[in-house]
C-alpha positions as a Markdown table, in Angstrom:
| # | Residue | x | y | z |
|---|---|---|---|---|
| 1 | Met | -21.4 | 10.5 | 1.9 |
| 2 | Arg | -18.3 | 11.1 | 4.5 |
| 3 | Ser | -20.7 | 9.4 | 7.4 |
| 4 | Ala | -21.8 | 6.9 | 5.7 |
| 5 | Leu | -18.2 | 5.7 | 4.7 |
| 6 | Ile | -17.1 | 5.7 | 8.3 |
| 7 | Leu | -20.1 | 3.5 | 9.1 |
| 8 | Ala | -18.8 | 1.1 | 6.4 |
| 9 | Leu | -15.6 | 0.6 | 7.6 |
| 10 | Ser | -16.9 | 0.4 | 11.4 |
| 11 | Leu | -19.0 | -2.9 | 10.1 |
| 12 | Val | -15.2 | -4.5 | 9.5 |
| 13 | Pro | -14.0 | -6.1 | 13.4 |
| 14 | Gly | -10.4 | -4.1 | 14.2 |
| 15 | Val | -10.4 | -2.3 | 11.1 |
| 16 | Ala | -9.2 | 0.9 | 13.4 |
| 17 | Ala | -5.6 | -1.7 | 13.7 |
| 18 | Ala | -4.5 | -0.2 | 9.9 |
| 19 | His | -4.3 | 3.3 | 9.2 |
| 20 | Ile | -3.8 | 2.6 | 5.4 |
| 21 | His | -4.2 | -0.8 | 3.9 |
| 22 | Leu | -3.3 | -2.0 | 0.6 |
| 23 | Val | -6.4 | -3.6 | -1.3 |
| 24 | Gln | -4.8 | -4.5 | -4.5 |
| 25 | Pro | -2.3 | -5.9 | -4.5 |
| 26 | Leu | -3.3 | -7.4 | -1.6 |
| 27 | Ser | -1.4 | -6.7 | 1.5 |
| 28 | Arg | 1.1 | -9.2 | 3.2 |
| 29 | Thr | -0.8 | -8.7 | 6.2 |
| 30 | Asp | -4.7 | -8.2 | 6.9 |
| 31 | Leu | -6.6 | -5.3 | 8.4 |
| 32 | Thr | -5.4 | -5.9 | 12.0 |
| 33 | Thr | -2.0 | -7.2 | 11.8 |
| 34 | Gly | 1.2 | -5.7 | 11.0 |
| 35 | Asp | 3.1 | -2.6 | 13.0 |
| 36 | Gln | 2.5 | 0.0 | 10.3 |
| 37 | Lys | 4.9 | 2.6 | 11.9 |
| 38 | Glu | 7.7 | -0.6 | 11.1 |
| 39 | Gln | 10.0 | 1.0 | 8.3 |
| 40 | Tyr | 9.9 | -2.8 | 6.6 |
| 41 | Cys | 6.2 | -3.6 | 7.1 |
| 42 | Gly | 6.6 | -5.4 | 10.1 |
| 43 | Val | 9.1 | -8.4 | 10.4 |
| 44 | Leu | 12.2 | -8.0 | 8.4 |
| 45 | Asn | 12.5 | -10.8 | 6.1 |
| 46 | Gln | 9.6 | -12.4 | 7.6 |
| 47 | Val | 8.2 | -15.7 | 5.5 |
| 48 | Arg | 6.0 | -15.1 | 3.0 |
| 49 | Asn | 2.2 | -16.3 | 2.8 |
| 50 | Pro | 1.7 | -18.3 | -0.3 |
| 51 | Ala | -1.9 | -17.3 | 0.0 |
| 52 | Arg | -1.0 | -14.1 | 0.0 |
| 53 | Val | 1.1 | -13.4 | -3.0 |
| 54 | Thr | 0.3 | -11.3 | -6.0 |
| 55 | Thr | 2.0 | -12.5 | -9.6 |
| 56 | Tyr | 2.5 | -9.8 | -12.6 |
| 57 | Lys | 4.2 | -9.8 | -15.9 |
| 58 | Pro | 7.7 | -7.7 | -15.7 |
| 59 | Gly | 6.7 | -4.8 | -16.8 |
| 60 | Glu | 3.0 | -4.7 | -16.6 |
| 61 | Met | 0.8 | -1.5 | -15.9 |
| 62 | Ile | -0.9 | -2.4 | -12.7 |
| 63 | Thr | -3.9 | -0.5 | -10.8 |
| 64 | Val | -3.2 | -0.2 | -7.2 |
| 65 | Asn | -5.9 | 0.1 | -4.9 |
| 66 | Trp | -6.0 | 1.2 | -0.9 |
| 67 | Met | -7.8 | 2.3 | 1.8 |
| 68 | Glu | -7.4 | 5.0 | 4.3 |
| 69 | Thr | -8.7 | 4.1 | 7.2 |
| 70 | Ile | -7.8 | 7.1 | 9.2 |
| 71 | Asn | -7.3 | 10.5 | 8.2 |
| 72 | His | -4.2 | 12.0 | 8.1 |
| 73 | Thr | -3.0 | 15.1 | 5.9 |
| 74 | Gly | 0.2 | 14.3 | 3.6 |
| 75 | Trp | 0.9 | 12.4 | 0.4 |
| 76 | Phe | 1.6 | 8.6 | -0.8 |
| 77 | Arg | 4.2 | 7.0 | -2.2 |
| 78 | Ile | 4.6 | 3.4 | -4.1 |
| 79 | Ala | 8.4 | 1.6 | -4.1 |
| 80 | Phe | 9.3 | -1.3 | -5.5 |
| 81 | Gln | 12.2 | -3.8 | -4.0 |
| 82 | Pro | 13.1 | -7.4 | -6.2 |
| 83 | Thr | 15.3 | -8.8 | -3.1 |
| 84 | Gly | 13.1 | -8.2 | -0.6 |
| 85 | Asp | 11.6 | -5.7 | 2.1 |
| 86 | Val | 14.7 | -3.4 | 2.6 |
| 87 | Phe | 13.7 | 0.2 | 1.4 |
| 88 | Gly | 15.2 | 3.8 | 1.9 |
| 89 | Ile | 12.2 | 6.4 | 3.2 |
| 90 | Pro | 11.7 | 10.1 | 1.9 |
| 91 | Pro | 14.6 | 12.5 | 3.0 |
| 92 | Ala | 14.0 | 15.2 | 4.9 |
| 93 | Ser | 14.5 | 18.5 | 3.9 |
| 94 | Asn | 14.9 | 21.9 | 4.9 |
| 95 | Gly | 11.4 | 22.9 | 4.7 |
| 96 | Met | 9.7 | 25.2 | 7.3 |
| 97 | Ala | 6.3 | 25.0 | 8.9 |
| 98 | Gly | 3.6 | 27.5 | 8.8 |
| 99 | Asn | 4.3 | 28.7 | 12.4 |
| 100 | Gly | 7.8 | 29.3 | 11.0 |
| 101 | Thr | 9.3 | 26.5 | 13.4 |
| 102 | Ala | 11.6 | 23.8 | 10.9 |
| 103 | Ser | 9.5 | 20.8 | 9.6 |
| 104 | Asn | 12.1 | 19.4 | 7.9 |
| 105 | Tyr | 9.3 | 17.5 | 5.7 |
| 106 | Pro | 10.4 | 15.8 | 2.1 |
| 107 | Thr | 9.7 | 18.0 | -0.7 |
| 108 | Glu | 11.4 | 16.2 | -3.5 |
| 109 | Asn | 8.9 | 14.2 | -6.1 |
| 110 | Arg | 11.3 | 10.7 | -6.0 |
| 111 | Thr | 9.6 | 9.1 | -8.8 |
| 112 | Gly | 11.7 | 6.7 | -11.0 |
| 113 | Met | 14.8 | 7.4 | -8.4 |
| 114 | Val | 16.6 | 4.4 | -7.4 |
| 115 | Asp | 17.8 | 4.2 | -3.5 |
| 116 | Ala | 21.9 | 3.7 | -4.0 |
| 117 | Ala | 22.1 | 2.2 | -1.0 |
| 118 | Asn | 19.6 | -0.8 | -1.4 |
| 119 | Gly | 18.6 | -0.8 | -4.6 |
| 120 | Ser | 14.7 | 0.0 | -4.3 |
| 121 | Ile | 12.7 | 2.0 | -7.1 |
| 122 | Val | 10.3 | 4.2 | -6.4 |
| 123 | Leu | 7.2 | 3.9 | -8.6 |
| 124 | Ala | 5.4 | 6.7 | -7.8 |
| 125 | Asp | 5.9 | 9.7 | -5.4 |
| 126 | Arg | 4.0 | 12.6 | -3.7 |
| 127 | Ile | 0.4 | 10.5 | -4.7 |
| 128 | Ala | -2.3 | 13.1 | -3.6 |
| 129 | Asp | -4.0 | 12.8 | -0.1 |
| 130 | Gly | -7.1 | 11.6 | -0.5 |
| 131 | Thr | -6.6 | 9.5 | -3.9 |
| 132 | Leu | -7.2 | 5.4 | -3.4 |
| 133 | Thr | -6.1 | 4.4 | -6.7 |
| 134 | Thr | -3.2 | 4.6 | -9.1 |
| 135 | Thr | -1.6 | 3.3 | -11.8 |
| 136 | Val | 2.3 | 2.0 | -11.5 |
| 137 | Thr | 4.4 | 0.1 | -14.3 |
| 138 | Leu | 6.2 | -2.5 | -12.8 |
| 139 | Pro | 10.3 | -3.0 | -14.1 |
| 140 | Met | 11.2 | -5.2 | -16.9 |
| 141 | Met | 12.7 | -7.9 | -14.4 |
| 142 | Glu | 11.8 | -11.3 | -12.9 |
| 143 | Cys | 12.2 | -11.8 | -9.6 |
| 144 | Asn | 10.9 | -14.7 | -6.8 |
| 145 | Asn | 10.9 | -12.3 | -3.8 |
| 146 | Cys | 9.6 | -8.8 | -5.0 |
| 147 | Thr | 7.7 | -6.5 | -2.1 |
| 148 | Leu | 5.9 | -3.3 | -3.1 |
| 149 | Gln | 5.6 | -0.4 | -0.5 |
| 150 | Phe | 2.8 | 1.6 | 0.3 |
| 151 | Ile | 4.0 | 4.5 | 2.8 |
| 152 | Gln | 1.6 | 7.6 | 3.7 |
| 153 | Val | 3.6 | 10.3 | 4.9 |
| 154 | Met | 1.8 | 12.3 | 7.4 |
| 155 | Thr | 2.3 | 16.1 | 7.7 |
| 156 | Asp | 0.3 | 17.3 | 10.6 |
| 157 | Lys | 3.2 | 16.6 | 13.3 |
| 158 | Pro | 5.8 | 18.4 | 12.4 |
| 159 | Pro | 9.0 | 17.9 | 12.7 |
| 160 | Tyr | 9.8 | 15.2 | 10.6 |
| 161 | Thr | 12.1 | 12.4 | 11.7 |
| 162 | Val | 14.0 | 10.0 | 9.7 |
| 163 | Asp | 14.1 | 6.7 | 11.9 |
| 164 | Ala | 13.9 | 3.3 | 11.6 |
| 165 | Leu | 10.1 | 3.6 | 13.6 |
| 166 | Ser | 9.2 | 7.3 | 12.5 |
| 167 | Asp | 6.2 | 8.8 | 13.5 |
| 168 | Asp | 5.6 | 10.5 | 10.2 |
| 169 | Ile | 5.2 | 7.6 | 8.0 |
| 170 | Tyr | 3.0 | 4.7 | 7.6 |
| 171 | Phe | 3.9 | 1.6 | 6.0 |
| 172 | Asn | 2.0 | -1.3 | 4.4 |
| 173 | Cys | 3.4 | -4.5 | 1.9 |
| 174 | Ala | 2.3 | -6.2 | -0.6 |
| 175 | Asp | 4.6 | -9.7 | -1.5 |
| 176 | Ile | 4.6 | -10.1 | -5.3 |
| 177 | Thr | 6.6 | -11.9 | -7.9 |
| 178 | Leu | 7.4 | -11.1 | -11.3 |
| 179 | Ser | 7.0 | -13.8 | -14.0 |
| 180 | Asn | 7.1 | -14.0 | -17.6 |
| 181 | Asn | 4.5 | -16.7 | -17.2 |
| 182 | Val | 1.9 | -15.3 | -15.5 |
| 183 | Pro | -1.4 | -16.0 | -17.6 |
| 184 | Asp | -2.4 | -12.9 | -19.5 |
| 185 | Ala | -5.9 | -13.2 | -18.1 |
| 186 | Gly | -5.6 | -12.9 | -14.5 |
| 187 | Met | -8.1 | -14.2 | -11.6 |
| 188 | Val | -11.1 | -12.1 | -10.6 |
| 189 | Gly | -12.1 | -12.4 | -6.8 |
| 190 | Thr | -12.3 | -10.6 | -3.8 |
| 191 | Pro | -9.1 | -8.1 | -2.9 |
| 192 | Asp | -9.2 | -9.2 | 0.5 |
| 193 | Ala | -10.9 | -11.5 | 3.0 |
| 194 | Gly | -10.8 | -9.1 | 5.6 |
| 195 | Asn | -9.6 | -9.8 | 9.2 |
| 196 | Asp | -9.4 | -13.5 | 8.7 |
| 197 | Gly | -5.9 | -13.9 | 7.8 |
| 198 | Ser | -6.5 | -15.9 | 4.9 |
| 199 | Gly | -6.4 | -13.4 | 2.0 |
| 200 | Ser | -7.7 | -13.8 | -1.6 |
| 201 | Gly | -8.3 | -11.8 | -4.7 |
| 202 | Ser | -6.7 | -10.6 | -7.7 |
| 203 | Asn | -5.3 | -7.5 | -9.7 |
| 204 | Met | -8.7 | -5.5 | -10.3 |
| 205 | Asn | -8.2 | -4.4 | -13.8 |
| 206 | Gly | -7.5 | -8.4 | -15.1 |
| 207 | Gly | -3.4 | -8.8 | -14.9 |
| 208 | Gly | -1.8 | -10.8 | -12.0 |
| 209 | Glu | -2.9 | -13.4 | -9.8 |
| 210 | Val | -3.2 | -14.3 | -6.2 |
| 211 | Ser | -2.2 | -17.5 | -5.1 |
| 212 | Gly | -5.1 | -19.3 | -3.2 |
| 213 | Gly | -9.0 | -18.8 | -4.1 |
| 214 | Cys | -11.3 | -16.7 | -3.5 |
| 215 | Ser | -13.6 | -15.9 | -0.1 |
| 216 | Thr | -16.1 | -14.1 | 1.6 |
| 217 | Gly | -16.2 | -12.2 | 4.5 |
| 218 | Asn | -16.3 | -8.8 | 6.2 |
| 219 | Ala | -14.3 | -7.1 | 3.1 |
| 220 | Thr | -16.8 | -8.5 | 0.8 |
| 221 | Gly | -19.4 | -6.3 | 2.5 |
| 222 | Leu | -17.3 | -3.4 | 3.0 |
| 223 | Leu | -16.4 | -3.0 | -0.3 |
| 224 | Ala | -20.1 | -3.3 | -1.3 |
| 225 | Leu | -20.9 | -0.3 | 1.1 |
| 226 | Leu | -18.1 | 1.6 | -0.1 |
| 227 | Gly | -19.8 | 1.2 | -3.7 |
| 228 | Leu | -22.6 | 2.5 | -2.0 |
| 229 | Val | -21.0 | 5.5 | -0.9 |
| 230 | Gly | -18.8 | 6.5 | -3.9 |
| 231 | Leu | -15.6 | 4.9 | -3.5 |
| 232 | Arg | -14.4 | 7.3 | -6.6 |
| 233 | Arg | -15.1 | 10.5 | -5.0 |
| 234 | Arg | -12.5 | 12.1 | -3.3 |
| 235 | Arg | -13.6 | 11.9 | 0.7 |
| 236 | Arg | -13.0 | 15.8 | 1.3 |
């Protein structure tokens, strides 16, 4: 099964450029663009691409789906920022690695906590390695410049370092809007068009909308192949 999954991913040109990739809500970048080691998911305060903005209702429970194209041990975290791109990163601890040296990897589950420095909210923390989907509840507010941040904290290269270009974290973001005017029934389409940068799709659980129409491309075939090899199964 794992070999078939790797084969499916290899059919998309440039897929190795991304270690993690949000499928829904739609990532602000395609599979081949964006430096995933940059804390602010690429360029700080970049212009939002309307074709890659997903709209939800305030307080909506949504399903978040992602790919991990290159495996690392660790965990995932999902956070929300109502005013743009600025997020904190998980604080270091005083933990030790298996060889007795300092690892400093975060140990606290910060789900529900608000970062006092920037107002970002951790929606789900310590999501287990190997997981490819989870549900989160969005804040009860309206906002036109919201960002959902998805990170992977890797634990295979101790010690953990806290800086804006951390070697221990990969970052991926989705631009979203929270509006009371979003229809109850969202669009259904391809979550991501792959590496062409156009983007398309909608919330796979039926809530929320993505600006722009559906399109076909490499990711459509990818998702079909993933379905054949059991995307829902844990890859270990």
